[in-house]
N, C-alpha and C positions, 0 to 999 in steps of 0.2 A: 204315538204320543207327540211327535214333533209338530203335528198340526194342532195340538191342543193349545188354546190361547195362553193358559198359565205357563205351560212348558216353554212356549215360544218367548213369553216375557222374561222368564228366568234366564233362558239362553241369551237373549239380547242384552239384558242388563249385565249378566255375568261376563260374557265375552267382551262386551264393550268396555266395562270397567277394567277388566284384566289387561286389555290392550292399551287403554288410555293411561293406566298407571304403570305400564311396563317400559316407558320411554327410556328411562335411565338404564334399565337392564339391557334393552335391545341395542343401545348405543355403546355398551361396554366393549363389544367386539372390535370396535374402531378406536375408542378413546382410551383403551388400555395399551395401545401401541405408543411407546415413548416418543415416536416420531411426531405424533400429533399432540398428545398430552402426557406429561411426565407423571410418575407417582406422586411427587410433591405437589404438582398442580391439581391432581385428582384429590389430594388432601385438602387443598384450598376450596375446591368445588364442593367437597363433602361438608366442610364447615359452613359454607355459604348456604347449601340446601338445608342444613340443620338449623341455621339461624332463622330461615323462613319458618321452620316448624316451631321454633321458640317464640317467634313474634305472633304467629297466627292465632293462638288462643287469646292473646291480649286484644288483638284487633277484632276478632269475630265476637268476643264477649258471650259466647254460647248462643249467638243469634241463630245460627244454622240449625242447631238442635231444637231451639224454641220454636222456630218457624215450622219445622217439620211436624211438630205436635200440634201447633196452632192451626195448621192447614186443615186438620180434621176436626178441630174443636170450634173454630170461630166462623161467623157468617162472613159474607163477602166484604161488607164495609169495615167491620172490625178487623178482618184479616189485612185489608189494605192499610189501615192505620198502624197496625202492628208491624207490617212489613216495612213501611216507610220509616217508622221510628227506628227500627233496627238498622236499616241501611244508613241513615244519617249518623247514628251513633258510631258505626264502624268507620265512616268517612272522617269523623272528628278524631277518632283514635289514630287513624292513619296519618293525619297531619301532625299530631302530637308525637307520634313515633318517629316521623321523619326528623323533627326537631331534636328529639332525644338522641338518635343515632348520630346526627351531625355534631352535637355537643361532645359526645364520647368517641368521636372518630379516631383521636390520637391513641386511646387505649386499645381499640379494636385493631388498629394498624400494628401496634407494637406487640400485642399479645398473640394475634392470630394471622397476621400478614394480610389483612383486608385492605384493599386499595380504596380510595375515595369513591370510585365508581360502584364497587360492591356495597359499601356502606349506605350510599344513597338508594341503590336499587332494592335493598332488603325490604324496607317498608312499602316501596312502590309496588313491587311484584306481589308482596303479601296481600295488598288490597285488591289487586287484579285477581288473585286466586280466590279471595273471598267472593267477589262478584261471580266468578265462574262456578264456584261451588254452590252458591245460592241458586244459580240457574239450573244446575243439574239436580239440586235438591227439589226444586219446584217441578221439574220435568218428571222426576221419579215419583213424587207424591201425586202428580196428576196422571200417572200411568201413561206416559207418552214415550214408549220405548224406542220408536223409530227416530223421533227428534233427539232423544237422549243419545242415541248411537251416532247420529250425524254430527252433533256438537262435539262429542268426545273425540271421535275419529278425526274430525277436522282439525282440532287443536293438536292432536298427535302428529298428523301429517305436516302441519306447519312447523312444529317444534323440531321434529326429526330432520325434515328436509333442510331447514335453515341452519340448524346446528351442524349437520354434516358439511353443508356448503361452506360455511364460515371457517370451520375447523380444518377440514381436509383440503379444500380448494384454495381458500384465502389465507390459511395458516394463522388464524387468529387465536389458536390454542384455547385456553380455558375461557377467554373473553368471548369467543365465538359460541361456546356452549351456553353462556349466560345470556347472550343476545338472542339466541334461538328461543330460550325460555321466556324472556321478556316479551318478544314479539308475539308469540303464540297466545300468552295470557292477556296481553293488551287487546288484541283483536277480539278475543272471546269475551272480554269484559265489556267492550263496546257493544257487541251483539247482545250480551246479557241485559244491559241497561235498556236497549231498544225493545227487547222481549218483555221486560218488566213493564215498560210504558204501554206497550201494545195490549198487554193483558190487564192493564189498569191496576197494577200493584203499587205503583209509585204515586207520589203527590197526594197521599192521604194526610190526615191530621197527625201531628206529632203530639201525642198525649202523655201527660205526666204519669198517668197510670201505667202505660206501657214502658216508659223510661224506667220507672221504679221497679217494675217487674223484671225487665231485662237486666238491670244492674244487680238486683237481688239474686237472679238466676245465674248471672255471669260468674260470680265468685266460684261456686262449685264446678261450673263447666270449664272455666279457665284452669282451675286446679286439676280437673280431669285431663284436659289436653296437655297441661304441663307435666302430668304424670306420664303421659305417652312420650313426651319429650325426654323426661328424666330416664325412662327405661330404655328408649331406643336411640337417643341422640346425645345425651350428656356424656356418654362414654367417649365420643370422638373429641369433645373439647377437653376432657380430663386427660385423654391420651396425648393430645397435642401439647398440653402443659408439661407432661413428663417426658415427651420425646425430645431428642436432641439432634434430629436429622432433617430439620426443615419440613416437617409434615409428610416425609416419605412413608414413615410407619403408618401414619393416619390414612394415607392414600391406599396402601396395601390392605389395611384392616377394613377400610370403608368399602372396597370392592367386594370383599366377602360378605359384608353386611348387606350390600345391595342385592347380591345373588339370593341371600336368605330372605330378603324383603319380598321376594315373589310370594311368600306365605302371606304377607300383609296385603299384597296386591289382590290375591284371591279373596282374602278376608273382606277388603273394601268392596270388591265386586259383588260378593254374596250378601254382605250385610246391608248394602244399599237397596237390595231387593227385599231382604227378610224383615228389616226393621219397620218399614211402612205397613207390612202385613201384620206384624205383631201389634203395632200401634192401633191398627184397625180392629184387631181382636180385643184389645184391652179397652177400646172405646165402647164395646157392647155391654149391655146390662149383665148378661151371662157370659163370662169369659170361657172360651173354648180352649182349655189347656191341652187337650188332645191334638188340636191343630197346631198349637205352638210347639208341642213336643215333636211333631213331624218335621217342622222347620228346623228344630235343633238337631235332630238325627241327620237330616239331609246336610245341614251346614257342617256338623262335626265330621261326618264321614268324608265329605269333600275336602275339608281342611287336612285331615289325617292322610288321605291318599296323596294329596299334593305335597305335603311335607316329606313323606317317605320317598316319593318320586324325586323330589328335589335333592335330598341327601345322597341318593344313588347316582343321579345323572350329572350333578355339578362337577365332581372330580374329572369326568370325561371332558366336559366343556372346557375346564381349566387347561387340561393337558393339550387339547387340540386347537383351542381358539384364543386363549388368554396368554399374554406374554409371561415368560417364566419368572419375571421379577415378582409376580403376584402369587406364586405357588405356595409360599410359607403359610398363607392364610387358610389353606385346606386343613391344617392341623386343628383348627378350632372352629371351622365353619359350621359343623353339625350342632355346636352349642347354640349358635344363633337360631338355627331352625327349630330346635326343641323349645327354646324360650319363646320365640315368636308364635309358635303353634299354641302353646298354653295361654299366652296373652290373648290370642284371637278367640279361643274358646271362652275364656273368662269374660270377654267383652260382650258376648251374646246376652249375658244376664244384666248388662247395663241397660238393656231395653226397658226393663221394669222401672229402674230408677229414673231414667230420662223421661219416660212418659208421665209418670206421677210427680216428676220434679221433686224427688226426695233429696233435697239439698244437703241435709246433714249427713246422710249416708254417702252421697257422692263425694262430699268434702272429706269425710273420714277415709274412704278408700284412696282418694287421690293424694292426700297429704301423706298417708302411710306409704304409698308407693314411691312418692318423690323422696322422702327421707331415706327409706331403705335402699333405693336405687343409687342415690348419690353417695351414701356412705359405703356401700359395697363397691361401687365403681372406683372410688378414691382408694379404698383399701387394697383391692386386688390389682388395679392398674399401676399403682405406685410400686408394687412388688414385681409383677410379671408383665407389665405393659400390655401388648395386644392380646396375648392369651388370657391374661387376667381380666381384660375387658369383656371378652366373650363369655368367660365363666361367670362373671358378675351379672351379665344380662340374663343368662339362663337361670341363675339362682333367684334373681329378682322376679322373673316371670312366674316361677313356681310359687313364690310367696304371694304374688298378686292373685294367682288362680285360686288358691285356697281361701284367701281373705275375701275375695269376691263371692265365692259360694256361700261362705258363712254369713256375710252381710245380707245377701239376697235369699237366704234359705227359705223364707216363707213362700216365695214363688218358685225358687229353684227346685225344691223337692217335688213340686207338682209337675214340673217339666221332666225331671230326671226319673221319677218313679210314678207308675200308674196308680 
């Protein structure tokens, strides 16, 4: 089986994505040592990373999802125009975001302890991430697994190597971690632009039709990605608001969330292979739901196995490799894992909504998730701080799971039942 081209492609995409998105996890064994980065500094880093997640939906405008579908729908010239239009729109939003963050720098500094450097780098790095993700999106859709692997692992090596060098050798603390992130995404963004030019995706016509379509499609997709932020990131900002120890509690809490996010890492790795295959099936006149069901079974079993393994192995890793300051987070770590697993399974069914661009349903799901998540986070965190945050995440994901199944029931029942 390992010689079969499909199996090899799955293996390359999955392993590459898993490694590429595991940087934060792999560096924890060094950066949880208070000699290099204190728990409070890890709290600041967590808020910084989650600020990137907050801004990314606004800057990408749903373009990555749209381009992924358009790659299979449009001809070469029309795709070039669509790609160029989306890229320019994102660049404009990046400039506006930089201006916005600069204006509100005083509030961000007072509320979350963000320095001027962090405030400026949030929109800059977010745009570099957009370029990088567009590159991996194109490579995935073009089914170029080897190039995909080289690009992702190259970024991984640069980020990890430079971060360790600056933090451990030059004692730059949390600033070194951010500079490693900045450098890796900057270099890959430059490579991405060169690749887009070489493949003749850039310098097409900016058409009003595509601008209108992107903006119309952007609302639901931004809401969808904001829902992801609300479920998986808003808890850190609310916890920071109620904590009185200078983000130390946020740092301890965030390390547990990063360990649990290995579930998301595998989710991203698998879904980036699975979604293009589902889109390809949905583009056919006769949809092969049996094939889609096989992808769902494979995906769900892989996610379940990884989640169970993570719940059992993480306490051992904590006791042997993580500083004892972070041990209290084990009391609620499993709640993150359960919630993240259910969210990942529910996201599989978003493939139908994204392909058909069912904006009303995407918007309904997203807004419901955002409202429920923020209300539950505020309620539970205000009473039980870190434990309340983990419990809130789990309950929110259970709600999203059942809501997603109900909204996509027309297609979901054909996947779930023969």
